[in-house]
TIRO-2110 file (N, C-alpha, C; in Angstrom, 1 decimal):
// TIRO-2110
59.2, 72.3, 38.5, N, 1, A
59.0, 73.2, 39.8, CA, 1, A
60.1, 74.1, 39.7, C, 1, A
59.5, 75.8, 40.2, N, 2, A
60.6, 76.4, 39.4, CA, 2, A
61.9, 76.7, 40.6, C, 2, A
62.7, 77.1, 40.5, N, 3, A
63.7, 77.1, 41.1, CA, 3, A
63.9, 78.4, 42.0, C, 3, A
63.8, 78.1, 43.3, N, 4, A
64.2, 79.3, 44.7, CA, 4, A
65.3, 80.1, 44.5, C, 4, A
64.3, 81.2, 44.5, N, 5, A
65.1, 82.5, 44.6, CA, 5, A
65.8, 82.7, 45.7, C, 5, A
65.6, 81.7, 46.8, N, 6, A
66.6, 82.5, 48.0, CA, 6, A
68.2, 81.5, 47.5, C, 6, A
69.1, 82.1, 47.7, N, 7, A
70.5, 81.0, 48.0, CA, 7, A
71.1, 80.6, 49.0, C, 7, A
70.4, 80.7, 50.1, N, 8, A
71.1, 80.0, 51.0, CA, 8, A
71.1, 79.0, 51.1, C, 8, A
71.6, 78.0, 51.7, N, 9, A
71.4, 77.0, 51.6, CA, 9, A
72.1, 76.4, 53.3, C, 9, A
71.1, 75.8, 54.0, N, 10, A
71.6, 75.1, 55.3, CA, 10, A
72.6, 74.3, 55.2, C, 10, A
72.5, 73.7, 54.4, N, 11, A
73.7, 72.4, 53.9, CA, 11, A
74.7, 72.9, 53.4, C, 11, A
75.7, 73.7, 54.2, N, 12, A
77.3, 74.5, 53.4, CA, 12, A
77.8, 73.5, 53.7, C, 12, A
79.1, 73.4, 52.4, N, 13, A
79.6, 72.4, 52.3, CA, 13, A
81.3, 72.9, 53.4, C, 13, A
81.6, 72.0, 54.0, N, 14, A
82.7, 72.3, 55.0, CA, 14, A
84.0, 72.7, 54.1, C, 14, A
85.0, 73.0, 54.5, N, 15, A
86.1, 72.9, 53.6, CA, 15, A
86.7, 72.0, 54.3, C, 15, A
87.7, 71.4, 52.7, N, 16, A
88.3, 70.3, 52.9, CA, 16, A
89.6, 70.6, 53.9, C, 16, A
90.0, 69.4, 54.7, N, 17, A
91.1, 69.5, 55.7, CA, 17, A
92.3, 68.6, 55.2, C, 17, A
92.8, 68.2, 54.9, N, 18, A
93.9, 67.2, 54.9, CA, 18, A
94.3, 66.8, 55.4, C, 18, A
95.0, 65.6, 56.0, N, 19, A
95.6, 65.0, 57.6, CA, 19, A
96.9, 65.6, 58.0, C, 19, A
97.8, 66.4, 56.7, N, 20, A
98.7, 67.2, 57.5, CA, 20, A
98.2, 68.4, 58.0, C, 20, A
97.2, 68.8, 57.4, N, 21, A
96.9, 70.3, 57.8, CA, 21, A
96.1, 70.6, 59.2, C, 21, A
95.4, 68.9, 59.6, N, 22, A
95.3, 68.7, 60.8, CA, 22, A
95.4, 68.6, 62.0, C, 22, A
96.8, 68.0, 61.6, N, 23, A
97.8, 67.7, 62.8, CA, 23, A
99.2, 68.8, 63.0, C, 23, A
99.1, 69.7, 61.9, N, 24, A
100.2, 70.9, 62.3, CA, 24, A
99.0, 71.6, 62.8, C, 24, A
97.6, 71.9, 62.4, N, 25, A
97.1, 73.1, 63.6, CA, 25, A
97.1, 72.1, 64.6, C, 25, A
96.8, 71.0, 65.2, N, 26, A
97.1, 70.8, 66.6, CA, 26, A
98.0, 71.3, 66.9, C, 26, A
99.3, 70.7, 66.4, N, 27, A
100.6, 70.6, 67.1, CA, 27, A
101.0, 72.2, 67.5, C, 27, A
100.3, 73.2, 66.1, N, 28, A
100.4, 74.7, 66.6, CA, 28, A
100.0, 74.9, 67.8, C, 28, A
98.8, 74.6, 68.0, N, 29, A
97.9, 74.7, 69.3, CA, 29, A
98.0, 74.1, 70.9, C, 29, A
98.8, 73.0, 71.0, N, 30, A
99.6, 72.5, 71.5, CA, 30, A
100.7, 72.6, 71.9, C, 30, A
101.6, 73.3, 70.9, N, 31, A
102.4, 74.5, 71.8, CA, 31, A
102.3, 76.0, 72.4, C, 31, A
101.5, 76.7, 71.6, N, 32, A
101.0, 77.4, 71.8, CA, 32, A
100.5, 77.3, 73.5, C, 32, A
99.7, 76.7, 74.0, N, 33, A
99.3, 76.4, 75.5, CA, 33, A
100.8, 76.2, 76.4, C, 33, A
101.4, 75.1, 75.6, N, 34, A
103.1, 75.0, 76.3, CA, 34, A
103.5, 75.9, 76.6, C, 34, A
103.5, 77.3, 75.5, N, 35, A
104.5, 78.3, 75.9, CA, 35, A
103.4, 79.0, 76.9, C, 35, A
102.5, 79.2, 76.7, N, 36, A
101.7, 80.2, 77.5, CA, 36, A
101.9, 79.6, 79.1, C, 36, A
101.5, 78.8, 79.6, N, 37, A
101.9, 77.9, 80.5, CA, 37, A
103.1, 78.4, 81.2, C, 37, A
104.5, 78.2, 80.5, N, 38, A
106.1, 78.3, 80.6, CA, 38, A
106.0, 79.8, 81.1, C, 38, A
105.1, 80.9, 80.5, N, 39, A
105.5, 81.7, 80.5, CA, 39, A
105.2, 82.6, 81.9, C, 39, A
103.9, 82.1, 82.4, N, 40, A
103.3, 82.3, 83.1, CA, 40, A
104.1, 81.5, 84.6, C, 40, A
104.8, 80.2, 84.4, N, 41, A
105.4, 80.2, 85.3, CA, 41, A
106.2, 80.6, 85.9, C, 41, A
106.9, 81.2, 84.5, N, 42, A
108.4, 81.9, 84.9, CA, 42, A
108.2, 83.3, 85.5, C, 42, A
106.9, 83.7, 85.4, N, 43, A
106.2, 85.1, 86.0, CA, 43, A
106.6, 85.2, 87.3, C, 43, A
107.5, 86.3, 88.0, N, 44, A
108.0, 86.5, 89.4, CA, 44, A
106.8, 86.5, 90.3, C, 44, A
106.4, 85.7, 91.4, N, 45, A
105.3, 85.9, 92.3, CA, 45, A
105.4, 87.8, 92.9, C, 45, A
104.3, 88.2, 93.1, N, 46, A
104.0, 89.3, 93.4, CA, 46, A
104.5, 89.7, 94.7, C, 46, A
105.1, 91.0, 95.0, N, 47, A
105.5, 91.0, 96.6, CA, 47, A
104.8, 91.3, 97.5, C, 47, A
104.7, 91.1, 98.6, N, 48, A
104.3, 90.9, 99.6, CA, 48, A
103.9, 92.6, 99.8, C, 48, A
102.3, 92.6, 100.0, N, 49, A
101.6, 94.0, 100.2, CA, 49, A
101.2, 94.3, 101.4, C, 49, A
102.3, 94.9, 101.6, N, 50, A
102.4, 96.0, 103.3, CA, 50, A
101.4, 97.1, 103.4, C, 50, A
100.7, 97.2, 104.7, N, 51, A
99.8, 98.3, 105.1, CA, 51, A
98.6, 98.2, 104.9, C, 51, A
97.7, 98.6, 105.0, N, 52, A
97.8, 100.1, 105.1, CA, 52, A
97.9, 99.9, 107.4, C, 52, A
98.1, 99.0, 107.8, N, 53, A
98.4, 99.0, 109.4, CA, 53, A
100.1, 98.6, 109.3, C, 53, A
100.6, 99.0, 110.4, N, 54, A
102.2, 98.9, 110.6, CA, 54, A
102.5, 97.5, 110.7, C, 54, A
103.8, 97.5, 110.3, N, 55, A
103.5, 96.1, 110.1, CA, 55, A
105.1, 95.9, 111.0, C, 55, A
105.9, 94.6, 111.2, N, 56, A
107.3, 94.9, 111.6, CA, 56, A
108.7, 95.0, 110.9, C, 56, A
108.9, 95.2, 111.2, N, 57, A
110.5, 96.2, 110.5, CA, 57, A
111.7, 95.8, 111.3, C, 57, A
112.7, 94.7, 111.0, N, 58, A
113.9, 95.1, 111.6, CA, 58, A
115.1, 95.5, 110.6, C, 58, A
115.7, 96.2, 111.3, N, 59, A
116.9, 96.9, 110.4, CA, 59, A
118.0, 96.9, 111.1, C, 59, A
119.3, 97.2, 110.7, N, 60, A
120.8, 97.1, 111.3, CA, 60, A
121.3, 98.3, 111.3, C, 60, A
121.3, 99.2, 112.5, N, 61, A
121.4, 100.7, 112.9, CA, 61, A
122.6, 100.7, 113.6, C, 61, A
123.7, 101.3, 113.4, N, 62, A
124.8, 101.3, 114.2, CA, 62, A
125.5, 100.1, 115.1, C, 62, A
125.3, 98.8, 113.8, N, 63, A
126.0, 98.0, 114.4, CA, 63, A
125.2, 96.8, 115.0, C, 63, A
123.6, 97.4, 115.8, N, 64, A
123.1, 96.4, 116.0, CA, 64, A
121.5, 96.4, 115.3, C, 64, A
120.6, 95.6, 115.7, N, 65, A
119.4, 94.7, 114.9, CA, 65, A
118.5, 95.5, 116.2, C, 65, A
117.6, 96.6, 115.4, N, 66, A
116.7, 96.7, 116.6, CA, 66, A
115.3, 96.5, 114.9, C, 66, A
114.4, 96.3, 116.0, N, 67, A
113.3, 95.5, 115.5, CA, 67, A
111.8, 96.0, 116.2, C, 67, A
111.0, 97.2, 114.6, N, 68, A
110.2, 98.1, 115.6, CA, 68, A
108.8, 97.8, 114.7, C, 68, A
107.3, 98.3, 115.3, N, 69, A
106.3, 98.5, 114.2, CA, 69, A
106.5, 99.9, 113.7, C, 69, A
106.1, 100.0, 112.1, N, 70, A
106.3, 100.7, 111.5, CA, 70, A
105.3, 100.8, 110.5, C, 70, A
104.6, 101.8, 110.2, N, 71, A
103.7, 102.2, 108.7, CA, 71, A
104.8, 102.2, 107.8, C, 71, A
104.1, 101.2, 106.5, N, 72, A
104.8, 101.5, 105.3, CA, 72, A
105.4, 102.5, 105.0, C, 72, A
104.1, 103.7, 105.3, N, 73, A
105.1, 104.6, 104.4, CA, 73, A
105.9, 105.7, 105.3, C, 73, A
106.5, 104.9, 106.4, N, 74, A
107.6, 105.8, 107.5, CA, 74, A
108.7, 105.9, 106.9, C, 74, A
109.2, 107.3, 106.6, N, 75, A
110.8, 107.1, 106.1, CA, 75, A
111.3, 107.0, 106.9, C, 75, A
112.7, 106.5, 106.4, N, 76, A
114.0, 106.6, 107.6, CA, 76, A
114.1, 107.5, 108.7, C, 76, A
114.0, 108.7, 108.2, N, 77, A
113.9, 110.0, 109.0, CA, 77, A
113.6, 109.9, 110.2, C, 77, A
112.1, 109.6, 109.9, N, 78, A
111.1, 109.8, 110.6, CA, 78, A
111.1, 108.5, 111.8, C, 78, A
111.6, 107.1, 111.5, N, 79, A
111.6, 105.8, 112.3, CA, 79, A
112.8, 106.4, 113.2, C, 79, A
113.8, 106.8, 112.7, N, 80, A
115.1, 107.0, 113.6, CA, 80, A
114.4, 108.2, 114.6, C, 80, A
113.7, 109.3, 114.5, N, 81, A
113.9, 110.6, 115.3, CA, 81, A
112.5, 109.7, 116.1, C, 81, A
111.6, 109.8, 115.5, N, 82, A
110.0, 109.2, 116.6, CA, 82, A
110.0, 108.0, 117.2, C, 82, A
110.8, 106.9, 116.1, N, 83, A
110.7, 105.2, 117.0, CA, 83, A
111.8, 105.2, 117.7, C, 83, A
112.9, 105.5, 117.7, N, 84, A
113.8, 105.0, 118.5, CA, 84, A
115.1, 106.3, 119.0, C, 84, A
114.3, 107.3, 118.9, N, 85, A
114.5, 108.3, 119.5, CA, 85, A
116.6, 109.0, 119.4, C, 85, A
116.6, 108.8, 118.5, N, 86, A
117.6, 109.2, 117.6, CA, 86, A
117.5, 110.1, 117.1, C, 86, A
117.8, 111.9, 117.7, N, 87, A
117.5, 112.7, 116.7, CA, 87, A
118.5, 113.5, 116.5, C, 87, A
119.9, 112.9, 116.2, N, 88, A
121.0, 113.3, 115.5, CA, 88, A
120.8, 113.5, 114.4, C, 88, A
120.0, 112.7, 113.7, N, 89, A
119.7, 113.0, 112.3, CA, 89, A
118.4, 114.1, 112.5, C, 89, A
118.7, 115.1, 111.6, N, 90, A
117.8, 116.2, 111.6, CA, 90, A
117.0, 116.3, 110.4, C, 90, A
115.6, 117.2, 110.4, N, 91, A
115.1, 116.8, 109.2, CA, 91, A
114.5, 118.3, 108.7, C, 91, A
115.3, 119.0, 107.7, N, 92, A
115.3, 120.2, 107.5, CA, 92, A
114.1, 120.6, 106.7, C, 92, A
114.1, 120.4, 105.2, N, 93, A
113.0, 120.4, 103.9, CA, 93, A
112.3, 119.3, 104.1, C, 93, A
112.7, 117.8, 104.1, N, 94, A
111.6, 117.2, 104.5, CA, 94, A
111.6, 116.5, 103.2, C, 94, A
112.5, 117.0, 102.0, N, 95, A
111.8, 116.6, 100.5, CA, 95, A
113.4, 116.5, 100.0, C, 95, A
114.8, 115.9, 100.7, N, 96, A
115.7, 115.9, 100.1, CA, 96, A
116.3, 116.9, 99.2, C, 96, A
116.1, 118.2, 99.7, N, 97, A
116.8, 119.3, 98.9, CA, 97, A
117.7, 119.8, 100.2, C, 97, A
117.8, 119.8, 101.3, N, 98, A
119.1, 120.2, 102.6, CA, 98, A
120.0, 119.0, 103.0, C, 98, A
119.9, 118.2, 102.8, N, 99, A
120.9, 117.4, 103.2, CA, 99, A
121.0, 117.3, 104.7, C, 99, A
120.2, 117.6, 105.7, N, 100, A
120.6, 118.0, 107.2, CA, 100, A
120.1, 116.2, 107.5, C, 100, A
119.4, 115.6, 106.9, N, 101, A
118.9, 114.4, 106.9, CA, 101, A
119.9, 113.7, 106.5, C, 101, A
121.0, 113.9, 105.9, N, 102, A
122.2, 112.6, 106.0, CA, 102, A
122.5, 111.0, 106.6, C, 102, A
122.5, 109.9, 106.4, N, 103, A
122.9, 109.2, 106.8, CA, 103, A
124.0, 107.9, 106.1, C, 103, A
124.0, 106.9, 106.4, N, 104, A
125.0, 106.4, 105.5, CA, 104, A
124.2, 104.5, 105.4, C, 104, A
123.7, 104.4, 103.8, N, 105, A
123.3, 103.2, 103.4, CA, 105, A
124.6, 102.3, 103.0, C, 105, A
124.9, 101.5, 103.5, N, 106, A
126.1, 100.6, 103.5, CA, 106, A
127.4, 101.3, 103.1, C, 106, A
127.5, 102.7, 104.5, N, 107, A
128.8, 103.3, 104.2, CA, 107, A
128.8, 104.5, 102.7, C, 107, A
127.7, 104.4, 102.2, N, 108, A
127.2, 105.6, 101.1, CA, 108, A
126.1, 106.3, 101.1, C, 108, A
126.3, 107.7, 101.3, N, 109, A
125.7, 108.8, 101.8, CA, 109, A
124.0, 108.8, 101.2, C, 109, A
123.2, 109.1, 102.0, N, 110, A
121.8, 108.8, 101.2, CA, 110, A
121.1, 110.1, 102.4, C, 110, A
120.0, 110.9, 101.7, N, 111, A
119.1, 111.1, 102.5, CA, 111, A
118.2, 110.2, 103.0, C, 111, A
117.9, 110.3, 104.1, N, 112, A
116.4, 109.3, 105.1, CA, 112, A
115.7, 109.7, 105.0, C, 112, A
115.1, 111.1, 104.8, N, 113, A
114.0, 111.6, 104.6, CA, 113, A
113.2, 111.3, 103.2, C, 113, A
114.4, 110.5, 102.3, N, 114, A
113.8, 110.4, 100.8, CA, 114, A
114.0, 108.9, 101.0, C, 114, A
114.6, 108.4, 102.2, N, 115, A
114.3, 106.7, 101.8, CA, 115, A
113.3, 106.1, 102.7, C, 115, A
112.4, 105.5, 102.3, N, 116, A
111.6, 104.6, 103.2, CA, 116, A
111.9, 103.8, 103.8, C, 116, A
111.8, 103.9, 105.6, N, 117, A
112.5, 102.9, 106.5, CA, 117, A
112.3, 101.2, 106.0, C, 117, A
111.3, 101.1, 105.1, N, 118, A
111.3, 99.2, 104.9, CA, 118, A
111.9, 99.2, 103.3, C, 118, A
112.7, 100.5, 102.7, N, 119, A
113.7, 100.4, 101.6, CA, 119, A
115.2, 100.0, 102.3, C, 119, A
115.1, 100.0, 103.7, N, 120, A
116.6, 100.4, 104.5, CA, 120, A
117.3, 98.9, 104.8, C, 120, A
116.1, 97.7, 104.7, N, 121, A
115.9, 96.8, 105.3, CA, 121, A
117.3, 95.8, 104.2, C, 121, A
118.0, 95.0, 105.2, N, 122, A
119.0, 94.2, 104.7, CA, 122, A
120.5, 94.9, 104.6, C, 122, A
120.3, 96.4, 105.0, N, 123, A
121.2, 97.5, 104.7, CA, 123, A
121.9, 97.6, 105.9, C, 123, A
122.9, 98.0, 105.8, N, 124, A
123.6, 98.4, 107.5, CA, 124, A
123.7, 100.3, 107.3, C, 124, A
122.9, 100.6, 108.4, N, 125, A
122.1, 102.3, 108.4, CA, 125, A
123.5, 102.7, 109.6, C, 125, A
124.0, 104.3, 109.5, N, 126, A
125.1, 104.1, 110.3, CA, 126, A
124.6, 105.7, 110.5, C, 126, A
124.0, 106.5, 111.5, N, 127, A
123.9, 107.7, 111.6, CA, 127, A
125.1, 108.5, 112.5, C, 127, A
124.6, 109.5, 112.6, N, 128, A
125.4, 110.6, 113.7, CA, 128, A
126.2, 109.8, 114.6, C, 128, A
125.2, 109.1, 115.5, N, 129, A
125.3, 108.7, 116.7, CA, 129, A
126.2, 107.6, 116.6, C, 129, A
126.6, 106.8, 115.5, N, 130, A
127.0, 105.7, 115.1, CA, 130, A
128.7, 106.1, 114.5, C, 130, A
128.8, 107.0, 114.4, N, 131, A
130.0, 107.5, 114.0, CA, 131, A
131.3, 107.2, 114.8, C, 131, A
131.1, 107.5, 115.6, N, 132, A
132.4, 107.9, 117.0, CA, 132, A
132.3, 105.9, 117.5, C, 132, A
133.9, 106.1, 117.8, N, 133, A
133.6, 105.2, 118.4, CA, 133, A
133.6, 105.1, 119.9, C, 133, A
132.9, 104.7, 120.7, N, 134, A
132.7, 105.2, 121.9, CA, 134, A
132.6, 106.4, 122.0, C, 134, A
133.6, 106.6, 123.2, N, 135, A
133.6, 107.9, 123.6, CA, 135, A
134.8, 109.1, 122.8, C, 135, A
135.4, 107.8, 122.1, N, 136, A
136.4, 108.8, 120.8, CA, 136, A
135.4, 108.8, 119.2, C, 136, A
136.0, 110.4, 119.1, N, 137, A
135.2, 110.7, 117.8, CA, 137, A
136.4, 110.1, 116.4, C, 137, A
135.0, 110.5, 115.5, N, 138, A
135.6, 110.6, 114.3, CA, 138, A
136.3, 111.4, 114.2, C, 138, A
137.1, 111.2, 113.7, N, 139, A
138.2, 112.3, 113.0, CA, 139, A
137.4, 113.5, 112.4, C, 139, A
136.7, 113.3, 111.7, N, 140, A
136.1, 114.5, 110.9, CA, 140, A
135.2, 115.3, 112.1, C, 140, A
134.4, 114.7, 113.0, N, 141, A
133.6, 115.2, 114.6, CA, 141, A
134.4, 116.0, 114.8, C, 141, A
136.0, 115.3, 115.4, N, 142, A
136.7, 116.2, 116.3, CA, 142, A
137.0, 117.6, 115.5, C, 142, A
137.2, 117.1, 113.8, N, 143, A
138.0, 118.3, 113.5, CA, 143, A
137.2, 119.4, 113.3, C, 143, A
135.8, 119.3, 113.1, N, 144, A
134.5, 120.4, 113.3, CA, 144, A
134.6, 121.0, 114.5, C, 144, A
135.0, 120.4, 115.3, N, 145, A
135.0, 120.9, 116.8, CA, 145, A
136.7, 121.9, 117.3, C, 145, A
137.2, 121.6, 116.7, N, 146, A
138.6, 122.0, 116.5, CA, 146, A
138.6, 123.4, 115.6, C, 146, A
137.9, 123.2, 114.7, N, 147, A
138.2, 124.4, 113.3, CA, 147, A
137.1, 125.2, 113.4, C, 147, A
135.9, 125.4, 114.4, N, 148, A
134.8, 126.0, 114.6, CA, 148, A
133.5, 125.9, 113.3, C, 148, A
133.8, 124.6, 112.8, N, 149, A
132.9, 124.4, 112.1, CA, 149, A
131.2, 124.1, 112.3, C, 149, A
131.1, 124.5, 113.7, N, 150, A
129.6, 124.5, 113.5, CA, 150, A
129.2, 125.8, 114.5, C, 150, A
128.1, 125.7, 113.8, N, 151, A
127.5, 127.3, 113.9, CA, 151, A
126.3, 127.0, 114.9, C, 151, A
124.7, 127.1, 114.6, N, 152, A
123.6, 126.8, 114.6, CA, 152, A
123.6, 125.0, 115.2, C, 152, A
124.4, 124.3, 114.1, N, 153, A
124.5, 122.7, 114.3, CA, 153, A
123.2, 122.3, 113.6, C, 153, A
122.3, 122.9, 113.0, N, 154, A
121.1, 122.0, 113.0, CA, 154, A
121.6, 121.4, 111.1, C, 154, A
122.8, 122.2, 110.4, N, 155, A
123.0, 121.3, 109.4, CA, 155, A
124.2, 120.2, 109.8, C, 155, A
124.9, 120.3, 110.7, N, 156, A
126.1, 119.8, 111.2, CA, 156, A
126.0, 118.2, 111.1, C, 156, A
125.2, 117.8, 111.9, N, 157, A
124.7, 116.2, 111.6, CA, 157, A
125.1, 115.7, 110.1, C, 157, A
124.6, 116.5, 109.2, N, 158, A
124.4, 115.9, 107.7, CA, 158, A
125.9, 116.3, 106.9, C, 158, A
126.4, 117.5, 107.5, N, 159, A
127.5, 117.3, 106.9, CA, 159, A
128.9, 117.0, 106.6, C, 159, A
128.7, 116.4, 108.8, N, 160, A
129.4, 115.6, 109.2, CA, 160, A
129.7, 114.1, 108.4, C, 160, A
128.3, 113.7, 108.1, N, 161, A
128.1, 112.1, 107.4, CA, 161, A
128.8, 112.1, 106.1, C, 161, A
128.3, 113.3, 105.2, N, 162, A
129.2, 113.8, 104.0, CA, 162, A
130.3, 113.6, 104.0, C, 162, A
130.8, 114.5, 105.2, N, 163, A
132.7, 114.8, 105.2, CA, 163, A
133.2, 113.4, 105.2, C, 163, A
132.7, 112.8, 106.3, N, 164, A
133.3, 111.5, 106.9, CA, 164, A
133.4, 110.3, 105.6, C, 164, A
131.9, 110.2, 105.1, N, 165, A
132.3, 109.7, 103.9, CA, 165, A
133.4, 109.5, 103.0, C, 165, A
133.5, 111.3, 102.5, N, 166, A
134.3, 111.4, 102.1, CA, 166, A
136.0, 111.3, 102.7, C, 166, A
136.2, 111.6, 103.5, N, 167, A
137.4, 111.1, 104.1, CA, 167, A
137.7, 109.7, 104.4, C, 167, A
136.9, 108.8, 104.2, N, 168, A
137.0, 107.8, 104.9, CA, 168, A
137.0, 106.9, 103.3, C, 168, A
136.6, 107.4, 102.0, N, 169, A
136.7, 106.8, 101.0, CA, 169, A
137.7, 107.5, 100.4, C, 169, A
138.5, 108.7, 100.3, N, 170, A
139.4, 109.4, 100.2, CA, 170, A
140.4, 109.8, 100.7, C, 170, A
141.2, 109.4, 101.5, N, 171, A
141.9, 110.6, 102.8, CA, 171, A
142.9, 111.1, 102.1, C, 171, A
143.1, 111.3, 100.8, N, 172, A
143.8, 112.3, 100.2, CA, 172, A
143.1, 113.7, 99.1, C, 172, A
141.7, 113.0, 99.7, N, 173, A
141.0, 114.5, 99.1, CA, 173, A
141.5, 115.7, 98.7, C, 173, A
140.8, 116.4, 98.2, N, 174, A
141.5, 117.9, 98.0, CA, 174, A
139.9, 118.9, 98.4, C, 174, A
140.0, 120.4, 98.0, N, 175, A
139.5, 121.4, 98.1, CA, 175, A
138.4, 121.0, 97.3, C, 175, A
138.6, 120.9, 95.9, N, 176, A
137.5, 119.9, 95.5, CA, 176, A
136.8, 119.3, 95.6, C, 176, A
137.2, 118.5, 96.4, N, 177, A
136.5, 117.4, 96.1, CA, 177, A
135.3, 117.9, 97.8, C, 177, A
136.0, 118.2, 98.5, N, 178, A
135.0, 118.7, 100.0, CA, 178, A
133.8, 119.4, 99.2, C, 178, A
134.0, 120.4, 98.3, N, 179, A
133.1, 121.1, 97.9, CA, 179, A
132.3, 120.4, 97.3, C, 179, A
132.5, 119.5, 96.6, N, 180, A
131.7, 118.7, 96.0, CA, 180, A
131.1, 118.0, 96.8, C, 180, A
131.6, 116.9, 98.0, N, 181, A
130.7, 116.3, 99.1, CA, 181, A
129.6, 117.1, 99.9, C, 181, A
129.5, 118.7, 99.7, N, 182, A
128.7, 119.4, 100.6, CA, 182, A
128.2, 120.3, 99.5, C, 182, A
128.1, 119.6, 98.2, N, 183, A
127.6, 121.0, 97.3, CA, 183, A
125.7, 120.6, 97.6, C, 183, A
125.3, 119.6, 98.4, N, 184, A
124.0, 119.2, 98.6, CA, 184, A
123.5, 120.3, 99.8, C, 184, A
124.4, 120.4, 100.7, N, 185, A
124.1, 120.9, 102.0, CA, 185, A
124.0, 122.4, 102.4, C, 185, A
122.6, 122.7, 102.6, N, 186, A
122.1, 123.9, 103.2, CA, 186, A
123.0, 124.4, 104.7, C, 186, A
123.8, 125.2, 104.6, N, 187, A
123.8, 125.4, 106.0, CA, 187, A
123.6, 127.5, 106.0, C, 187, A
122.6, 127.6, 106.7, N, 188, A
122.0, 129.0, 106.5, CA, 188, A
123.4, 129.5, 107.4, C, 188, A
123.7, 129.4, 108.5, N, 189, A
124.9, 130.1, 108.7, CA, 189, A
126.2, 130.2, 107.9, C, 189, A
126.4, 129.9, 107.2, N, 190, A
127.2, 130.1, 106.1, CA, 190, A
128.2, 129.7, 106.4, C, 190, A
128.9, 128.4, 107.2, N, 191, A
130.1, 128.3, 107.6, CA, 191, A
130.6, 127.5, 107.1, C, 191, A
130.5, 127.3, 105.8, N, 192, A
131.2, 126.6, 104.8, CA, 192, A
132.5, 126.7, 104.9, C, 192, A
133.4, 127.9, 104.8, N, 193, A
134.9, 127.7, 104.8, CA, 193, A
135.6, 127.0, 105.9, C, 193, A
134.6, 126.8, 107.4, N, 194, A
135.3, 126.3, 108.2, CA, 194, A
134.8, 124.8, 107.9, C, 194, A
133.9, 124.1, 107.7, N, 195, A
134.2, 123.3, 107.4, CA, 195, A
134.7, 122.6, 106.1, C, 195, A
134.9, 123.2, 105.4, N, 196, A
135.9, 123.1, 103.9, CA, 196, A
137.4, 122.9, 105.0, C, 196, A
138.0, 123.3, 105.8, N, 197, A
139.2, 123.5, 106.8, CA, 197, A
139.2, 122.3, 107.7, C, 197, A
137.9, 122.3, 108.1, N, 198, A
138.0, 120.7, 109.0, CA, 198, A
138.0, 118.8, 108.5, C, 198, A
137.5, 119.6, 107.4, N, 199, A
137.5, 118.1, 106.5, CA, 199, A
139.1, 117.6, 106.0, C, 199, A
139.8, 118.6, 105.5, N, 200, A
141.4, 118.7, 105.0, CA, 200, A
141.9, 118.1, 106.3, C, 200, A
141.8, 118.9, 107.3, N, 201, A
142.7, 118.7, 108.6, CA, 201, A
141.9, 117.3, 109.0, C, 201, A
140.8, 116.6, 109.2, N, 202, A
140.7, 115.8, 109.2, CA, 202, A
141.3, 114.4, 108.4, C, 202, A
141.6, 114.9, 106.9, N, 203, A
142.1, 113.7, 105.8, CA, 203, A
143.6, 113.8, 106.4, C, 203, A
143.9, 115.0, 106.0, N, 204, A
145.2, 115.0, 106.5, CA, 204, A
145.9, 114.1, 107.8, C, 204, A
144.9, 114.1, 108.9, N, 205, A
145.0, 113.4, 110.0, CA, 205, A
145.3, 112.4, 109.9, C, 205, A
144.5, 111.7, 109.1, N, 206, A
144.1, 110.0, 108.8, CA, 206, A
143.0, 109.6, 108.6, C, 206, A
142.5, 110.3, 108.7, N, 207, A
140.9, 110.6, 108.3, CA, 207, A
139.6, 109.4, 108.3, C, 207, A
140.4, 108.1, 109.2, N, 208, A
139.6, 107.2, 109.8, CA, 208, A
139.8, 107.0, 110.9, C, 208, A
138.2, 106.4, 111.6, N, 209, A
137.9, 106.3, 112.8, CA, 209, A
138.8, 105.3, 113.2, C, 209, A
139.2, 104.7, 114.2, N, 210, A
139.6, 103.6, 114.3, CA, 210, A
138.9, 102.3, 114.3, C, 210, A
137.5, 101.9, 114.6, N, 211, A
136.6, 101.3, 114.3, CA, 211, A
136.5, 100.8, 112.7, C, 211, A
137.1, 101.5, 111.7, N, 212, A
136.9, 101.6, 110.6, CA, 212, A
138.1, 101.5, 110.1, C, 212, A
139.3, 101.4, 110.3, N, 213, A
140.7, 101.3, 110.0, CA, 213, A
140.7, 100.0, 109.5, C, 213, A
END
């Protein structure tokens, strides 16, 4: 019988596999599965998703805890003004360029129009309303009045917050320090010279509010 021209053979030979190769391959497979599981277990849990409905929010503002219902997209400036009626914080440009909305977060200046309210959780928020101690004005607030550093007053709260933060941090601040502190503030009335004078006067007088000493 003539040999077939079809060289395909359904009974193809399997490659020879030694005991060493078998156990090595099996061990590598088991190790891969173990490593993959370890990576999966170590992966951080996904953060809770907020929205689109309002959610409960607890914040520390001027030394007291407030709880409100807010949309996750609400900025801190919007929450202060529209939810809590704390209108001392002004919204000017609403994009972090004029600094009228300046507040303190853990004692550091921050643009509240560029800060989501939910991002302020666990931090101490201080606004212009909380800068004084009862009827006792902060030295910078008092110096602004005494040195006529307020014109229309719209930029004043933000200016005061930045200047007060500087004086609290550096009671021996210089004119250059004050200029740097208010470099991001827009005063349409152009009362910068009086702002400089007031801040330096507050620093010279001690600079810190009684409650912060």
